[in-house]
Residue, then its C-alpha position, 0 to 999 in steps of 0.5 A: m429613106s427606102k420604101a421598106d424603111a417607110m413601111g417600118w415607120a408606119a408599122q410603128g404607128r406612124r403614117t408613110y410618106p408620099e411616093g414622089v418625095a425623096y428621102e435619100r439623106i434621111t435614115i432611120n435606125p432603131n439603134r441610133m438616137s432611139g430611131l428618130p429620123c437622122i441626117r445621112d447615118t449621123r447623130v444629127t436628127v431632123s428635129a435638131v436641124l428644124g429646131q436650130l432653124a426655128a430658133g432663127l439660125t440661117i442655113p449658112e450659120l447651121l452649116a457652120d455649126f455642123p460642118y459635116l452637113e450640106r445645104a441639101d441635107v437641111l433642105a431634106a430635113l425641111e422636106f421630110a418635116a413637110a411631108a410629115v405634117q401634110e394632112r395631119e390634124l394638129p391640136l391648136a389652141h382655141s382663139s378667144 
């Protein structure tokens, strides 16, 4: 993702990401997948990759299901997600 893309993302009410984090494999196109972050101009969203990992798929299993993705794509999705939630307050359930 270029700095201009990050600025556009922020302009939509989302925050920008740290300068040192590389997003060459993450693209945001308002005309593709409703502007959700995707892997390398595909229709595979970062959230789809994360959801598969959260469901228990390993990276090799995920790559078998999406043969056009590479291991670096999966790691980029994880890096993007980590930056997206960095220093944000999330609503958590109160413990009893």
